[in-house]
N, C-alpha and C positions, 0 to 999 in steps of 0.2 A: 187382550190385544197388546202387541208391542207398543212401547211409547218411547219418545225421545227423553233422555234423562242425562243431565250434565251435572248432577249433584254429587257424584262420587269421585270427583277429581279427574275424570277422564277427559281428554282433550277434545275440543271442537275442531274438526278438520274441514277447512274450506267452508265454514259456516254451518256444518252439519255435526250435530252431536250423536253419540251412539244410541241405538235403540236397546231396550232392556226387556228381558223375559225371565220369569222365575220358572225353574224346571219343576214340572209336576211329578208326582210318583208315577212310575211306569217301568216297562220291561227293557228299555233301551240299554245296550251294552256301553255305548259311548255317547258323548254329547253330540258328536257329529251325526250319529244315527238319528238322534232326536230332531236336530235342526233340519236334516234332510227330509224327514217324514212330516214335521210340522209345517215347514215352508216348502211344500212340494213344487211350487212354481219356480223356485231357485234350484238349478241343477246341483247334484251332489258335488260335481267337479268345482263349481263356483264356491261352495262352502269350504272345500279343501284348500282352494286358492286363497280365500279370505284368511283361513287359519295360518297358512304359510306366510302371509304378509303381516300377521299380527293384528288382524282386524277383528278378532274374536277374543274377548277377555272375560275373566270372572270378576266378582265384586271387589276383590283385592287388587285388581289391576294386573293380574298374572295372565299370560297368554294361555289360550285354550288350544291345545294341539289336536290333531286328528284322532289320536289314539287315547285321549284322556277319558277315563272311566266316567260313566254317568253318575251324578249325585243329585237326588231329589232336593228341591228347595234352594239350590244354588241359584244365584242371580247371574245371568250371562249377558254381557253387553257385546253388541256387534255393530259395525259400520256398514250401512247399506251402500249399494252401488247400482246405479241405473246406466247400463251400457249406452243406450241411445235415448236421449231426452231432448226432444225438440224444444226450442225456446217458445214461451208464450209471448206473442209479439205486442205486449202492452206493458207499460211501466207503472209501477206503484209510485206514489208521492208521499213524502214525509210531511205531514201537516203540523206536527208538534213533537218536541223532544225536550225533556228535562232530565233531572237525575233519577226520576221515578218511572216515567212513562214515555212511550213512543206511540204516536198515533199515525197510522198509515191509511191513505186513501187507496183502496185495493181495486184494480180493474177486474172486469169480468174475466173468467176462465183461469185465473191464477189461484191455486189452492193456498190456504193459510199455512198448513204444516205438511211436512213430508209424508207420503203414503202412496202405495201402489206404484204407478208409473211416474210419480213426481218426487223430485228430491231437491235439486238446485232451483228448479222453477217453482218456488213457493215464496210467500211473503216472508216467512220466518228466516229462511236461509238467505234470501236476497238482502233482507234488512241487516242481518248479522254481518254479512260481508261488506255491505255498503257503509254501515255505521261503525264497524269494528267493535260491536258489543256482543260478545259470545254468550252472555247470560240472558239475552232477550227471550221472552216466552209469552205467547198469547194468553190473555185472561178470559177470552170468550170465543165463541165459534162463529164462523161465517162460511156458508157453502162456497165451493169453488166457482159455481156459476153466478153467484151474487156479487155485485160490486158494492163498494162503500167502505165505511169506517171499521178498522180493526185496531184494538187497543192492546199494546204489549207492555208487560212489566219489565223493568230494567234490572231490578235487584232480586235475586232468588229469595231472600228472607222477607220480601214484601209481597211476593206473588200470592200467598195464601189469603192475605187481606183483600186483594182485588178479586180473587176468585169468590170469596165469601160475599162480596158486594153483589155480584151477579146472581149467586145462588139465592140471596135474600130478596131478590127482585127490587133492589134499591137503585136501579138504573133506569132512566127514562130513555127509551129507544123509539125512533120513528123511521119507518121505511116508506119508500115510494114504489109503486108498482103500476104497470099498464096491463089492463085486461079488457074484456068485452064491456061495453057500456050497459051494465045490468040495471036498466031503469026499473025493472020489476022487483029488484031487491031493495027493500026499505033501507035508507041510509040516514044517519049513521047506524051502524050495526055492530053488535058484539057477538062473536062466535065463540061458543064454549062447547068443548067435546072431550071425549077420552081418546087419546092417541096411543097406539102401540105399534111395534114393528109388524109389518105385513107378513102373513104366512104364505102369501101367494107370489110376492115379488120382493127379492132380498134388498133392493135399494129403496123401497117405498115404506112409508108409514101409513097407517090406516086408522080411520075412526071406528070405534066399537062402542056398544052400549056400556054404560057404567058411569061412575063418578067422574065428572070432567077433571082433566089434568092439564088442559091447554085452553088459553083464552086470548083472543085477539080483538082489539077495537078497530073497526074499519070505517072509513069515511070516503066519500067520492069527492075528489078535488075539482073535477071538471072534465069535459069531453076533450079527446085528442083528435077527433076526426076518424073517419073510416070505421065507425061503429065501435070505437074504443074509448076508454076513459082512464084518467089518472086517479089512483087511489092512494090514500095515506093509511098506513097500517101501523098499529102500536101493539106489539106483543106484550102481554102482561105476564106471560110465562115463557119458557125457553125450550120447548120441545123441538126435536130435529124436524126440519122441513115444515114447521108449524104454519107459517104464512102461506106456503104453497098449498098445503093440504086444506086449510080453511077456505082459501079463495076458490079452489077447485070444487069443494063441497057445496059452495054457493052457486055453482054453475059459472064461475068467473075464473077459469084457469089463466095463469099468467102467460103473456105472450112469450113464445119460444121456450116454454117449459118442456123439457125432454123426459120428465119423470111423472108429472101429474097432468091430466088424469091417466094418460097412457105412457108406459115406460118404453123408452128407446135406449136400451142398455148401452149400445156402442157410443152414443153421444154422452150419456150420463157419466160413464167412467172415463171419458176423455180419449177413448180409442180412436174415434173419428170426431172431428170438430169443424163446425162451420163458424168461423170467427165473425161472419157478417150477421149472425143471428143470436146476439146475446140475450140471455134471460132478462126480462124487463122487471128487475127487482134491484133496488138500491137501498143500502143502509145509509139513510140521509143524515140523521143526527143522533147524538148520544149525550146524556148529561147525568152527572152524579156528584155526590160529595166525596172527595178523595179520602179514603179511610186512613191514609198515611199522613197527609199534610193538613187535612181539614178544609182544603180549598174547594170551592165550587168549580167543577170542570164541565165545560160544554164545548162540543166539537160538531162541525157540520161539513159534510162532503162537498167537494167542489165539482163532482162529476154530475152528468146529466144522463137520464135514460134517453136512448136514441129515438124512441117513439112517444116521448112525453110532452111534446109541444102542444100546449092547450089551444083550442080553437079560439078565434077572435070573439071577444065578448063573453067568454066563459068565466 
């Protein structure tokens, strides 16, 4: 998949770095032919216009023109453009900033990084523009629909250390979620399962037989009224959609989830959005020992789930 890459000395434009793709072996006569076929959602005329503007370059920073011959294994960088990008009508909050990290409280509906129909309306691009730090890069993932804490590294040479921290599961994370009040499900509960990409729905993950690769500790915090309850979720692994899959598997799908248990693709990819129905999932807190400074880091979101008010006496 293409990725944003600013390590080759290419400029960040309006908060957006160039995306990069390595050219595979193949029969294409020109680089333009390959890009047009690989990214068929982008019209050929748009690729030619990007090349004419100098928005497509090779790894040496040289412009790629429309008639440049194809060369396998060459890295090509290109700047994305989204002609019509409606604003996500919620603002992120900078909770913390120093020479090493920036911590953002992300609202629902705002993606973390550019992709698909989102470019400027992302945590990364908004933060780069707002703070004037072109080297910012997220060190972990958070779904577009999920609100809460996002940690970004400031310095490119320190990014790998923070990534390694998350890969080593040396980060304590706690989420809050609202779902049906599953009084028949013993709590606290630990859900372990094997998760893989679904073969039936391209946006979904699925549980399958086999050695578990996903684990979540779940506890019920109290009733919210209306037959719902607030849950605290602690992921011990970091699989995509892990919390949503595990809760749905227990018969407790999260309120306003457009992917689990049933996929509503137009809502899930942001083509249609009802901003009045946010997914009831919040990355509430995160704590770790900073691998660069050795400091104990602990952050907590200031946001609240819209349906998480506990009933009196709970």
